[in-house]
C-alpha positions as a Python dict, from the first residue, in 0.01 Angstrom:
ca = {
    (1, 'M'): (0, 0, 0),
    (2, 'A'): (124, -126, -334),
    (3, 'F'): (42, -73, -705),
    (4, 'P'): (-140, -349, -879),
    (5, 'R'): (61, -573, -1095),
    (6, 'V'): (16, -471, -1479),
    (7, 'N'): (114, -717, -1753),
    (8, 'H'): (223, -487, -2028),
    (9, 'L'): (314, -766, -2269),
    (10, 'R'): (-31, -909, -2283),
    (11, 'I'): (-176, -886, -2623),
    (12, 'P'): (-555, -974, -2685),
    (13, 'N'): (-629, -1230, -2941),
    (14, 'K'): (-892, -1022, -3114),
    (15, 'I'): (-636, -762, -3199),
    (16, 'M'): (-432, -992, -3426),
    (17, 'L'): (-729, -1106, -3626),
    (18, 'T'): (-859, -762, -3769),
    (19, 'T'): (-894, -680, -4128),
    (20, 'E'): (-611, -449, -4110),
    (21, 'F'): (-390, -751, -4011),
    (22, 'W'): (-497, -983, -4290),
    (23, 'V'): (-463, -698, -4554),
    (24, 'T'): (-93, -608, -4424),
    (25, 'L'): (-19, -996, -4432),
    (26, 'A'): (-144, -1022, -4791),
    (27, 'F'): (65, -726, -4892),
    (28, 'L'): (364, -889, -4700),
    (29, 'G'): (308, -1219, -4883),
    (30, 'G'): (240, -1063, -5227),
    (31, 'G'): (556, -848, -5208),
    (32, 'A'): (788, -1131, -5097),
    (33, 'A'): (628, -1368, -5370),
    (34, 'I'): (684, -1092, -5628),
    (35, 'V'): (1043, -1042, -5522),
    (36, 'G'): (1100, -1423, -5532),
    (37, 'L'): (955, -1459, -5894),
    (38, 'M'): (1168, -1155, -6019),
    (39, 'T'): (1474, -1326, -5873),
    (40, 'W'): (1401, -1649, -6038),
    (41, 'I'): (1345, -1469, -6363),
    (42, 'E'): (1677, -1293, -6336),
    (43, 'K'): (1865, -1607, -6251),
    (44, 'R'): (1755, -1796, -6549),
    (45, 'P'): (2012, -1831, -6816),
    (46, 'K'): (1953, -1635, -7124),
    (47, 'T'): (1898, -1799, -7466),
    (48, 'K'): (1930, -1486, -7665),
    (49, 'L'): (2160, -1198, -7649),
    (50, 'E'): (1885, -947, -7669),
    (51, 'P'): (1794, -759, -7337),
    (52, 'R'): (1468, -837, -7172),
    (53, 'L'): (1193, -596, -7232),
    (54, 'F'): (1048, -652, -6865),
    (55, 'P'): (1226, -433, -6600),
    (56, 'T'): (1275, -715, -6332),
    (57, 'T'): (1504, -514, -6117),
    (58, 'F'): (1278, -216, -6084),
    (59, 'V'): (965, -433, -5997),
    (60, 'M'): (1182, -625, -5747),
    (61, 'L'): (1282, -300, -5586),
    (62, 'I'): (924, -173, -5563),
    (63, 'A'): (790, -506, -5444),
    (64, 'G'): (1054, -520, -5184),
    (65, 'L'): (991, -174, -5058),
    (66, 'V'): (620, -270, -5037),
    (67, 'A'): (700, -586, -4844),
    (68, 'L'): (942, -400, -4610),
    (69, 'M'): (676, -144, -4529),
    (70, 'A'): (421, -411, -4465),
    (71, 'L'): (667, -578, -4229),
    (72, 'F'): (705, -260, -4048),
    (73, 'H'): (331, -209, -4027),
    (74, 'M'): (283, -564, -3886),
    (75, 'V'): (531, -501, -3618),
    (76, 'D'): (356, -148, -3533),
    (77, 'L'): (18, -364, -3527),
    (78, 'L'): (154, -636, -3285),
    (79, 'K'): (305, -408, -3022),
    (80, 'P'): (103, -322, -2731),
    (81, 'V'): (-53, 14, -2716),
    (82, 'A'): (-91, 231, -2404),
    (83, 'G'): (-451, 283, -2278),
    (84, 'H'): (-595, -36, -2445),
}
């Protein structure tokens, strides 16, 4: 008597298309877009010697952290869960 074969890597399609997945994807894309925009703003040549009044490095750090947490959450959503 043998145990039945179990496919532990099978992920049903309905799990990926939940609202939680789309919200996480939106946060990941938004965070990456803000990091890209702040990088572009920082790389532009300065025309004046005055410092910028907008803290691009701090905003880039916060957006990067949000995107990183969204990436970790997306990986957590995609892994198979025992009992499902």
